[in-house]
C-alpha positions as CSV (number, residue, x, y, z in Angstrom):
1,M,70.2,-24.9,161.3
2,S,72.7,-27.3,162.8
3,K,75.9,-28.3,161.2
4,K,77.0,-31.9,160.9
5,P,80.6,-32.6,162.3
6,E,83.3,-32.9,159.8
7,N,84.8,-36.2,161.3
8,L,81.3,-37.8,160.6
9,D,81.7,-37.3,157.0
10,E,85.3,-38.5,157.1
11,N,84.2,-41.8,159.0
12,W,81.4,-42.4,156.4
13,E,83.8,-42.1,153.5
14,R,86.4,-44.3,155.2
15,D,84.0,-46.9,156.0
16,A,82.6,-47.1,152.4
17,L,86.2,-47.3,151.1
18,R,86.9,-50.0,153.5
19,R,83.8,-52.0,152.5
20,L,84.5,-51.5,148.8
21,A,88.2,-52.8,149.5
22,F,87.0,-55.9,151.2
23,A,84.3,-56.6,148.6
24,T,86.9,-56.4,145.9
25,L,89.4,-58.7,147.9
26,N,86.5,-61.2,148.5
27,E,85.7,-61.1,144.7
28,Q,89.3,-61.9,143.8
29,R,89.5,-64.8,146.4
30,R,86.3,-66.1,144.9
31,A,87.5,-65.9,141.4
32,R,90.9,-67.5,142.4
33,R,89.1,-70.5,144.2
34,W,86.9,-71.0,141.0
35,R,90.3,-71.1,138.7
36,I,91.8,-73.5,141.2
37,F,88.5,-75.6,141.1
38,F,88.4,-75.6,137.3
39,V,92.2,-76.5,137.0
40,L,91.8,-79.3,139.5
41,L,88.7,-80.6,137.6
42,F,90.5,-80.5,134.4
43,F,93.4,-82.6,135.7
44,I,91.0,-85.1,137.3
45,Y,89.4,-85.4,134.0
46,L,92.6,-85.9,132.1
47,F,93.7,-88.7,134.7
48,V,90.3,-90.4,134.5
49,S,90.7,-90.3,130.6
50,L,94.1,-91.9,130.9
51,V,93.0,-94.5,133.1
52,F,89.8,-95.5,131.7
53,L,90.0,-94.5,128.0
54,Q,93.8,-95.0,127.4
55,P,95.0,-97.5,129.8
56,D,97.7,-98.7,127.6
57,L,99.0,-95.2,127.1
58,L,99.2,-94.5,130.8
59,K,100.9,-97.9,131.4
60,E,103.5,-96.9,128.7
61,L,104.2,-93.5,130.3
62,M,104.8,-95.1,133.7
63,D,106.8,-98.1,132.4
64,K,110.3,-97.0,131.3
65,E,111.1,-100.4,130.0
66,A,108.0,-100.2,127.6
67,L,109.5,-97.2,126.1
68,N,112.2,-99.1,124.5
69,Q,110.2,-102.3,123.7
70,K,109.5,-103.1,120.1
71,H,105.8,-103.7,119.3
72,T,103.3,-105.0,116.7
73,A,101.6,-102.3,114.8
74,V,97.9,-102.8,114.1
75,V,95.9,-101.0,111.5
76,E,92.0,-102.0,111.4
77,V,90.0,-102.0,108.2
78,K,86.4,-102.3,109.5
79,G,83.2,-102.0,107.8
80,V,82.5,-100.9,104.4
81,I,85.4,-99.6,102.4
82,A,84.2,-96.1,101.1
83,D,85.5,-92.7,100.6
84,D,83.3,-91.4,103.4
85,S,83.6,-94.1,105.9
86,E,86.0,-95.1,108.7
87,A,87.7,-97.6,106.3
88,S,88.3,-95.1,103.6
89,A,91.7,-95.1,101.8
90,D,92.8,-91.7,103.5
91,H,92.1,-93.2,107.1
92,I,93.9,-96.5,106.4
93,V,96.8,-95.1,104.6
94,S,97.4,-92.4,107.4
95,G,97.5,-95.4,109.9
96,L,99.9,-97.5,107.7
97,R,102.3,-94.4,107.2
98,K,102.5,-93.8,111.1
99,A,102.9,-97.4,111.8
100,F,105.7,-97.8,109.5
101,K,107.5,-94.6,110.5
102,D,107.5,-95.7,114.2
103,E,111.1,-96.8,115.1
104,K,109.7,-99.4,117.6
105,T,107.5,-101.2,115.0
106,A,108.8,-104.7,114.5
107,G,105.9,-105.9,112.1
108,I,102.4,-104.6,111.1
109,I,99.1,-106.3,111.0
110,I,96.4,-105.0,108.9
111,R,93.3,-106.5,110.7
112,I,90.4,-106.8,108.2
113,N,86.7,-107.2,109.0
114,S,85.0,-105.9,105.8
115,P,82.4,-107.0,103.3
116,G,84.2,-104.9,100.7
117,G,83.1,-101.8,99.1
118,S,84.8,-99.3,96.5
119,P,87.6,-101.0,94.3
120,V,89.0,-97.5,93.9
121,Q,89.6,-97.1,97.6
122,A,90.8,-100.7,98.0
123,G,93.1,-100.0,95.1
124,Y,94.6,-96.9,96.7
125,I,95.3,-98.9,99.9
126,Y,96.7,-102.0,98.0
127,N,99.1,-99.7,96.0
128,E,100.3,-97.8,99.2
129,I,101.0,-101.0,101.0
130,K,103.1,-102.1,98.0
131,R,105.0,-98.8,98.2
132,L,105.5,-98.7,101.8
133,R,106.9,-102.3,101.9
134,K,109.6,-101.3,99.2
135,K,110.5,-98.1,101.4
136,Y,110.8,-100.2,104.6
137,P,111.8,-103.6,103.5
138,K,112.6,-104.9,106.9
139,I,109.2,-104.5,108.4
140,P,106.9,-107.3,107.4
141,L,103.2,-106.7,107.0
142,Y,100.5,-109.4,107.5
143,A,96.7,-109.4,106.9
144,V,94.6,-111.0,109.8
145,I,91.0,-111.7,108.8
146,T,88.3,-111.8,111.6
147,D,84.8,-112.4,110.7
148,I,84.7,-111.5,107.0
149,C,87.1,-110.4,104.2
150,A,85.3,-110.2,100.9
151,S,85.5,-108.4,97.7
152,G,87.4,-105.2,98.4
153,G,88.6,-106.4,101.8
154,Y,90.4,-109.3,100.1
155,Y,91.6,-106.8,97.4
156,I,93.6,-105.2,100.3
157,A,94.7,-108.4,102.0
158,A,96.3,-109.6,98.8
159,A,99.0,-106.8,99.3
160,A,100.0,-108.5,102.5
161,D,103.3,-110.7,102.8
162,K,101.0,-113.3,104.2
163,I,97.2,-113.7,105.2
164,Y,96.0,-115.3,108.3
165,A,92.2,-116.0,109.2
166,D,90.1,-117.9,111.6
167,Q,88.8,-121.3,110.4
168,A,85.2,-119.9,110.6
169,S,86.1,-116.6,108.8
170,L,84.3,-115.8,105.5
171,V,86.9,-115.2,102.7
172,G,86.7,-114.5,99.1
173,S,84.0,-113.0,96.8
174,I,86.6,-112.0,94.2
175,G,84.2,-110.5,91.7
176,V,82.5,-107.4,90.7
177,L,78.7,-106.3,90.6
178,M,76.3,-103.6,89.7
179,N,72.7,-103.9,90.8
180,G,69.4,-102.0,90.9
181,F,65.8,-102.3,90.2
182,G,63.5,-102.0,87.2
183,F,60.1,-100.7,87.5
184,V,59.0,-100.6,83.7
185,G,56.4,-103.5,84.3
186,A,54.9,-102.0,87.3
187,M,54.6,-98.6,85.7
188,K,52.9,-100.2,82.7
189,K,50.4,-101.8,84.8
190,L,49.6,-98.7,86.8
191,G,49.4,-96.5,83.7
192,I,52.4,-94.5,84.6
193,E,54.3,-92.6,81.8
194,R,58.0,-92.1,82.2
195,R,59.3,-88.7,80.8
196,L,62.9,-88.7,80.5
197,L,64.9,-86.0,78.5
198,T,68.7,-86.5,77.9
199,A,71.5,-84.9,75.7
200,G,73.6,-87.9,74.7
201,E,72.1,-91.1,73.3
202,H,72.9,-93.4,76.3
203,K,72.8,-90.8,79.1
204,G,69.9,-92.5,80.8
205,F,71.0,-96.0,80.5
206,L,71.0,-96.8,84.2
207,D,67.5,-95.2,84.9
208,S,65.4,-97.8,86.8
209,F,62.2,-96.5,85.0
210,S,63.4,-97.1,81.5
211,A,63.9,-100.3,79.6
212,M,67.4,-101.6,79.2
213,K,69.0,-101.9,75.8
214,S,71.1,-104.8,74.6
215,E,73.9,-102.7,73.5
216,E,73.9,-100.8,76.9
217,V,73.9,-104.2,78.8
218,A,77.0,-105.4,76.9
219,H,78.7,-101.9,77.5
220,V,78.0,-102.4,81.4
221,Q,79.2,-106.0,81.3
222,E,82.3,-105.3,79.4
223,M,83.2,-102.6,82.1
224,L,82.5,-105.0,84.9
225,N,84.7,-107.7,83.2
226,E,87.4,-105.2,82.8
227,I,87.3,-104.2,86.5
228,H,87.1,-107.9,87.4
229,Q,90.3,-108.6,85.5
230,Q,92.1,-105.8,87.3
231,F,91.1,-107.4,90.6
232,I,92.2,-110.8,89.5
233,K,95.7,-109.3,88.6
234,R,96.1,-107.8,91.8
235,V,95.3,-110.9,93.7
236,K,97.7,-113.0,91.7
237,D,100.6,-110.6,91.9
238,G,100.0,-110.3,95.6
239,R,99.7,-113.9,96.3
240,E,102.3,-115.1,93.9
241,K,105.4,-114.9,96.3
242,S,103.7,-116.5,99.3
243,L,102.2,-119.4,97.3
244,K,105.6,-119.9,95.4
245,E,107.3,-120.2,98.7
246,A,104.8,-122.7,99.8
247,G,105.1,-124.6,96.5
248,K,101.4,-124.1,95.8
249,L,101.7,-121.5,93.0
250,E,99.3,-123.6,90.8
251,L,96.5,-122.8,93.0
252,L,96.1,-119.5,91.5
253,N,95.2,-121.2,88.2
254,N,92.0,-122.3,89.6
255,P,89.1,-120.2,88.0
256,E,86.7,-121.0,90.8
257,L,88.8,-118.4,93.1
258,F,87.5,-115.6,91.0
259,S,83.9,-116.5,90.6
260,G,82.7,-114.4,93.4
261,L,82.2,-117.3,95.8
262,I,83.1,-117.1,99.5
263,W,84.6,-119.8,101.8
264,T,85.5,-120.4,105.4
265,G,88.9,-119.7,106.6
266,E,89.7,-123.3,106.6
267,K,88.6,-124.0,103.1
268,A,90.4,-120.7,101.9
269,K,93.7,-122.1,103.3
270,Q,93.2,-125.2,101.1
271,L,92.4,-123.1,98.0
272,G,95.5,-120.7,98.5
273,L,93.5,-117.6,99.6
274,V,94.8,-117.8,103.1
275,D,98.4,-118.9,104.3
276,D,97.5,-120.1,107.7
277,L,94.9,-120.0,110.7
278,A,95.9,-117.4,113.4
279,S,94.6,-114.5,115.4
280,T,96.2,-111.2,115.7
281,S,97.8,-111.9,119.1
282,E,99.2,-115.2,117.7
283,V,100.7,-113.5,114.6
284,A,102.2,-110.8,117.0
285,R,103.6,-113.4,119.2
286,E,104.6,-116.2,117.2
287,I,105.3,-114.5,113.6
288,I,106.5,-111.0,114.4
289,K,107.9,-111.9,117.7
290,A,106.6,-108.7,119.4
291,E,103.8,-109.6,121.7
292,K,103.0,-105.9,122.7
293,I,100.3,-104.5,120.2
294,K,100.1,-100.6,119.4
295,D,96.9,-99.5,117.6
296,F,97.7,-97.1,114.8
297,S,93.8,-97.4,113.4
298,Y,91.9,-94.2,112.8
299,K,89.9,-93.1,115.7
300,P,87.2,-90.3,115.5
301,S,88.2,-87.3,117.8
302,Y,86.2,-87.0,121.1
303,L,84.4,-83.8,119.7
304,D,83.3,-85.9,116.6
305,R,82.1,-88.8,118.7
306,F,80.3,-86.3,121.0
307,A,78.8,-84.5,118.0
308,E,77.7,-87.8,116.5
309,R,76.1,-88.9,119.7
310,L,74.4,-85.5,120.3
311,G,73.1,-85.6,116.8
312,A,71.8,-89.2,117.3
313,T,70.1,-88.1,120.5
314,M,68.4,-85.0,119.0
315,A,67.2,-87.1,116.2
316,S,65.8,-89.5,118.4
317,T,64.1,-87.0,120.6
318,L,62.8,-85.2,117.6
319,A,61.2,-88.5,116.3
320,Q,59.7,-89.1,119.6
321,Q,58.2,-85.7,119.7
322,L,56.9,-86.1,116.3
323,K,55.3,-89.5,117.2
324,L,53.7,-87.9,120.4
325,K,52.3,-85.1,118.3
326,S,51.0,-87.4,115.7
327,G,49.3,-89.5,118.4
328,T,47.5,-86.4,119.9
329,L,46.2,-85.5,116.5
330,E,44.7,-88.9,116.0
């Protein structure tokens, strides 16, 4: 039986160790390259985001003079004013507080494009505007109306020092409503019986399938009138100073203002609901004297927007799939 040379075993072990060491080094180099790649990718993404998504921010970072320049702060009230919307009191108030606290803020524009909404949410914003104006008396706040400023939108605008609009803007609707449908007649024709059990004599008074009682209608009307008077008082309190300065205080005695009608910006100026016709940039440049505009409006995070788009895409895909399956079954 032949015996293998000892140096052969040593060479084999040494060769295996060498290969293992080289493999480890190659793996480390590969991992380092990937780390460098992802770091570079992150900085490229950050740069692209600054250039395309936040060009004003990038300009500010590169412009030393801009850092010391006064600006006009803008807070948007866009869409329906509701607790779960972008125009909620939490979002608007948060933007207003940041705008007032900013040392470079020369004045604030609350830009409104809203058909109205919750009187509670509008009332919260109105009260906060009044509080902030007392806390920061040197910073004026103006409302600028774009397409529409109705109902709760005007409730908020009334808190501003002055209100501006475009000549074709829709302004007004100072009123309160509660609506619904009644199906009592249709149910009777179809022979449908409504079974409603309540604990409390009037607990079901807003039920669409039950007949309304005169005392319940009177109760609801009284409640609406009360909210309407609260609205009217806020408008008069908010507009009094501006109209008094213009010598037009008597315009607030016009009952038509509070009838729920809306008017163009041009007509609203004649009625005293608007002080003048001007855009956001004009107010910033001519009234506040700070042409540079900085937006303090609520913006959903990138993750929120991504999730929203992903949800919409998934819903659309699911609907499409269901439609296709429905088609094959037919």
